[in-house]
N, C-alpha and C positions, 0 to 999 in steps of 0.2 A: 230104852228110854230115849225120847226125842232130844236132839241137840237144840239148844237155844240159839235163835238167830241173833248174830252179833251186830248190833246197830252201829252205824258210824259214830265217831265221837262228836259230841255236840259242842258248838262254840258257846262261850259265855257271852252274855249281853255286852260287856265292855269290848270283847273281841269283835263282836258283830258291828258295834258302833265304830270302832277304829277302822275296820275293813271298809265300811261304807264311806267313812270320811276320806280314806285314801282313794277310793274309787271316784268320789265326787271331786276331790282335789285334782286327781289325774284328768278327769273329764274337763274340769274347769281350765286346767293348764292347756289341754289340747284345744279347747274352744278359744282360749286367749291367743294361743299360737296361731290358730287358723285365722282369727280376726286380725292379728298382726300381719300374717301373710296376705290376707285380703287387702288390708290397708296398703301394704307394700306394692301389691299388684296394681291397685288403683293409682298409687303415686307414680309407679313406672309408666302406666298408661298415660297419665296426665303429662308427665315429663316427655314421653315419646311424642304425644300429640303436639306439645309446644315446640319440640325440636323439629318435627315434621312440618309444622306450619312455618317456622322460621326458615327452614331449608327451602320450602316451596316459595316463600316470599323472595328469598335471595335468588333462587333459580329464575323466577318470573322477572326480577329486576334485570338479571343478566340477559334474559330473552328480549326484554324491552330495549335494552341498550344495543343488543345485536341487531334487532329489527330497525332501530334508528340508524345504525351504521350501514345496514344493507340499503335502506331507503336513500341515505345520503350518497353512497357510492353508485347506486342505481341511477340517481339523478345526474351525477357527474358523468357516468358512462353514456347516458342518453344525450347529454350536451355534446360530449366528444363525438358520439355517433352522428349527430346532426351535422357537426362541423366536418366530419369525414365525408358524409354524403355530399355536402356542398362542394368539398374539395375534389371528390371523384367526378362530379358533374362538370366542374370547371376544367379539370385536367382532360376529361374525355372530349370536351368542346375544343380545347387548345390542340389536342392531338389530331382531331379531325381537320381543324383549320390548317395545321402544319402540313398534313398530308395533301390537302388541296393546294397549298402554296407550293409544295414540292412538285406537284403535277404541273402547275402553271409555269414554274421556272424551267422545268424540263421541256415544256413546249417552246418557251422562249429560246432556250438554249439550242433546241433542235432547229428552230427557224434560223438563228444566227449561224449555226454550223452549216446549214444548207446554203446560206448566202455565201459563206466563205468558200464552200466547195464549188458553187456556181461561178464565183469570180475567178477561181483557179482554172476553170475550163476556157477562159478567154484565150484568144490567139494573138500572137504577134505583139504589136505595140500596146494592145489593150490589156495584156497581162502585166499589170502594173500594181505595185504595192503603194497605194495612196492613203490619204487620210481616212477615207471611208472604210477601207479595210482595217486600218489601225483601230478605228473606233469599234468595228465589228469584233476584232480580236480582244479588245478590252472588255466588251460586253460579254463575250464568251467566258473570259476569265472571271468576271464578276459573277455571272450566273453560276458558274461551276463552284465558286467559293460560297455563294449563298446557298446552293443546294447541299453542299457538304455541311454547312452550319445548321441548316434546317433539319437534315437527317440526324445530326448529333443531338439537336434539341428534341427531336421526336423520340429518339432512343431514351433520353433522360425523362421525358414526359411519360413514356410507356413504362419505364421502370418505376417511376414515382406512382403511377396509376396502379401498378401491380402491388406495390407496398401498401398503398392506401386501401386497396380492396382486401388485402390480407389482414390489415389492422381492423377493417370494418367487420370481417368475418369473426375475428377474435373477440371484438367488442360485443357483437351480436350473441356469440356463444356465452360470453361472460354475463350478459344481461339475462340470457335464458337460465343460466345456472343460478343467478341471483334471484330470479323469479321463483325457481323451485325451492331454494333455501328459504326465501321469505314465506312461501306458502307453508312449508314444513314448520317453521318456527311459529307462525301465527296459529297453526293447528296445535302445536305443543303448548302454547301459552293458555289455550282454552281447556287443556286436559285437566281433569280432576280424578281423584281416586275412585269416584263412583261413575266415571264416564263409561258409556257403553262401548263394548268392543275391546276393552283392555284385557290383556293376558298377563297374569302375574306369575312370577317364578314360583314353582311348587314349594320351594323352601322359604318363601316369604312368610313372615309372621303376620297372622291375621288377628286383629283386635276384635273380640266379640262385641256385637252391637254397633260396630262402626262400618 
């Protein structure tokens, strides 16, 4: 005798209705949860955009302030540099004049010293210490004193010239650095998130559609 195939138990209609209601309720709950998550994501995106815009505006303000500061100090440095260049030219001119004056007084001193030597070669009664020789000796002393003073002045001028040239080099280097800094900051001010050539950190969060 063949065995009867045992059919699975059948649900009642009320059970079927309840099951469907539970499934629909679960699906609706998941849909509502997904919608809430979607709303939260949109809110986070909007808040992030607002914060990003505010931060970018603050950064741009700081860049603008820094650029104004750089321009101000660049102008100040240029004014100082022009003054230094004028001072260097003046000092160089003075140094050259002092050198020529030292040469001139050395020639005068040499002439007077030769005159003194020549007078000392006189013989007999002519070997006399007279007013002319006294004046010559005074001139020798004066010329010697003037030469010492001129040499000291030249040393001071040379040292001042060295310091001025050193300051000029530093100012020129500072101006060069300020030009580089100004160029970098001007470039940074123009940067946007969609600017070409930007490389983002791999861990940076990317907002779809932005």
